N, C-alpha and C positions, 0 to 999 in steps of 0.2 A: 259199301254204300248201295242203296237201292236206286237204280237209274231206269227210268222209262224212256225208250227211244221210239218216237213215232217215225214212220217210214223205215222201219228197221230191216226190211227185206230189200231195200233199194241199194244203189251203188255205194253211196257214202255211208248209209245207215248200217249195212252189213259189215263193212270194214270197221266202223266205230264200235259196233257190238263186240266184234272179235277182240279189238284192242282193250275194251273195258273188261271183258271176261278174263283176258290174260292178266289183268291187274286185280283179279279177285273181287270185282264188283258183282252185285246181283242185278241181272238185267231182265226187264220185261220189254220185248220188242212188239210193236204192232204195225200192221200194214193192211191195206184193203185190196192189194193186188190189182190196182187200176189197170184196165186193158190197154193203156197207152203203148205198152210193149208186152211181149210174150211172158205169161206167168211162169213158165218153166225157167226163165232166166233168174227170176227172183227166188224161186224154190232152190235153185242151185246156189245162189248167194248165201242162203241160210244153212246149207248143209253142215258146215263146221260148227256153227253156233248151236244147232239142235242137239249136238252130242254132249254139250257142256252141262254139268249139273246145276250151274247157277243161271241158266237161261230158260225163260219161258216165252212163248210166242202166242199172240192172239190176232186172228184175222178180224180186223175191225176198222171201220171208217171213222175218221175224226169228225164227220158230220153227224154221226149217230150218237147224239148226246147222252141218251140213257145208258147205252152200253159202255161208253167212255167213262161216265161217272161211276158206274158199278165196278169197272175194272180198277179204277184209281183208288176207290175206297178199300178194295181188297188188297191191292199191291202196296199201297201207301208209299209212293215214290218220294225220295228225298230231293231228287232233281229230275226234271224232265228235259230231254234234248229233243226239240221239236223240228224234225226234218221233213215230215210229210207235207207234200205240196204238189200242185200241178206245175210242171217245169216246162221251160222252152218258150222262147220269144215268138217264133213263127206260129206255133199252134194257138197261142193266145190271141192272135189277130182274128182267128175264126171262132173262138169260144170265150169271148171276154167275160160273159156272165158266169160261166162255170169257174173260170180262174178267180174271179172275185169271191164266189161262194166258198170254194175250197181254201184259198190262200188267206182270205180275210176272216170269214166266219169260222172256218176251221181253226184258225189261230185263236180267235176269241173263245171257242169251245175249250181249247187247251188251257187258256188262262182261267176260265171258270172252273174247269176240272181241278186245277191246282188249288183253288180256293176251297172247293168241296173236300179235297183230300188232305188239306193241311200242308201242302207242299209249297214252300216259299221261293223256290228257285226254278227259273225257266231259261234255257239256252235255246234261242230260236234262230233257225237258218234263214238268212236273208240272201241278198245277191248283189254282185257288182252292178247289175242292171239298174239299181236305184239311182246311180249317178247320172243316168241319161247319157246324152252325147256331149259330155263335158269336154271343154277345151283345155282346162287347167289340169296338168298332170304332175305328179301322181295323184290319184284320188285320195282325199283325206276324209277321215270320219267326221270332221267338222264342216265339210261342204254342205250346202243347203239341201241338195237332193230334191228339188221341187219341180223338176221338169222331166219326168219319165217319158220315154218315147215308145212304149208298148204296154198293152194291158198287163202282161206279166210283170213288168217293172213297176207299174202303178200298184198292182196287188201286193207286191213285196214291200213297197214303201208304206202302203196303207197298214200292212200287218205290223211293221215297226212302230207306227204311230199308235196303233191299238195297244201294243205291248207297253208303250210308255204310259198310256192312260191307266192301265192296270197297275203299273208301278206307282204312279202318282196317287191313285185313289186307294188302292188296297195294300200298298207296300211290298208287292212282289219284287224280288230281286230278278232282274231281267237282263240278259245279254243278247243283243242282236249280232249275229255273225254273218258278215258279208263275204260270201265265198266268191272267189275269182276263178272261173272256167276250170273246174276240177276235172281231172282225167286220170286214167289208169285202168287196171284190170277191173272188170265188171261194169264199166261205164255204159250208159245207155247207148243202144246201137245206132241211134240217129245223130249222136254227137260227132263233131268234126273229125277228131282223131280216129274214132272207131270207123266212121263211114269212109274216110279217105284211105285208111289202111285196107279195108275190104276191096275198095275200087282199084287201088293201085296193085294190090296182090293179084287181082283177077284181070288186070289189064283193061279195065273199063274206064271210060272218061270220068275225070274229076272236074266238077263245075265250081269255079271260084266266083263268088258274087262280088262285083266291083272289080278293081284293077289288081287285087292281090296285095295292096299296101296296108289294108286294115290290120290291126294287131290285137292280140289278146294276152292277158297275163295268165298263161296256162300254169296250173298248180297241181302237182301230183297228189293223189289221194292220201298217201301216208303223211304228207306234210299238213294237210287240212286236219286229218284225224289227230295228229299230235297237238295241234292248237286246241281242238275241242276237248280232248282228254285233260290237258293242262287246266282248262277253265273249269271242268267238272271237279277236279281235285283241289283247286285253289280256293273255292268257296268265296269268291269275290262278290260283294253285295252291291246294292244300288242299281242304277240303270246304266248300261254300258253298250257301246257299239265297237266292234272290232272288225277291221279288214283282215281276212286270211287269204293271202295271195303269195305269189312267188316274188313279186316286185321286179320281174324281168320280162317285159312284153316281147312277144315274138310275132313278127310279120307273118301273114297268112302264106305268102310265097315261100318264106323260109321254113315254115312248118312242113310244107309239102316236101321240101328238100330233105328234111330230117327223116320223114317217113320213107321217102324213096331209098335213102341210105340203109335204113333198118330192114326194109322189106326186100331190098336188092333188085328193085325194078323201077323203071322210069314212069312217071305219071303222064297220062294223056290229058292235058289240061285244056279246058274250054272255059270261056268267061260268060257270066250273065250279069244283068243289071243288079246294082245294089238293091237290097230288099228293104221295104219299110220295117221299122222297128229295130233294125240292126244299128249298132254304133260303130264309130270309126276305130275306137281303141278302148282298152281297159288297162289300168295300171294301178296297183295297190301300194299305198303308203302303209308300211307295217310297223312303224316305230312304236305305236301304242301297244300292239300285240307283243313285240319284242320286250318292252319294258314290263308289262303286267304278266305275261304268260311265258316268258322265256321262249318265244316263238322264233324259230330260225329254220326256214325252209331249206332243205338239203338236196333235193333231187332236181337236177338240171333237165331241160327239155330233151336233150339227147339221151340221158339215162332213163328218163321216164317213158319216152316213146319206145326205147329199146325193151323196157320191162313189159310195156303193153303188148308189143308185137310178139314177144316170147310167150306171153300168156295166151294171146289169140291163137297162136300156133298150137299150143298145148291142148286147148279145148276144141280144136278143129274149126275155128272160125275162119282161118285163112290157112293156105298151104304154102 
């Protein structure tokens, strides 16, 4: 199957490309190497894929409509996995217009590209942030998601609604995938597990915002990828929404304890005020994904953090 992966040089995208190549799919990855973090990290992510005969890569921005259209007409994808986005709650507070432009208009460009190229299937990455600071847990796909608390969350929910419009008007088969706090090797350097691991390993202070009681449904990257691959290959039609999470929330203070154990050092903890845009908890209901995708997350937080720390040591990120 010909699969186009936007954001293909990123954390999740590179893992997904590798998994699809292992299953003998033909992959076209694209990425614009946004300077949000060092380009060299993404180049390293791509190293394994570039050696595969069924992989091609294009440096391309999803806001560059003409180049996007030209590539799609040549490659003729059978399915597009749309992962490219501006990520992160806190940065979105400072750049709300750019988040709207990339995450909403960029998603619209992907939908238009599919129409131009005759591709009828789009799997689009969304986020647990669309649920806002919801009090009812676990979060269910049928929840209204009408009270986002950050520009990032609002942009992701807007992209979901735009995708539904293209399904309704043009008949595109669309699946919005709500990822829950993905972590693992290659994760972005500013994400909590990567950042805390560096700080604890180097015996620098770790700042916890709030009182440490907030919780996240940390999900190891291989579990996320397994859900996406399953959906690529099952060819389910219509308009669908799936939570992809571990369904096992972990308190922030407990996460630090797990990292301490794996690194072999105690954290120097300091506390800061809770930040605007952050939510108290995330928790995925995954019954729908289990039923439709045979999705069964396998990696516990202890196993996953252990794998991340081992990888970080291997590449010299920590000692």
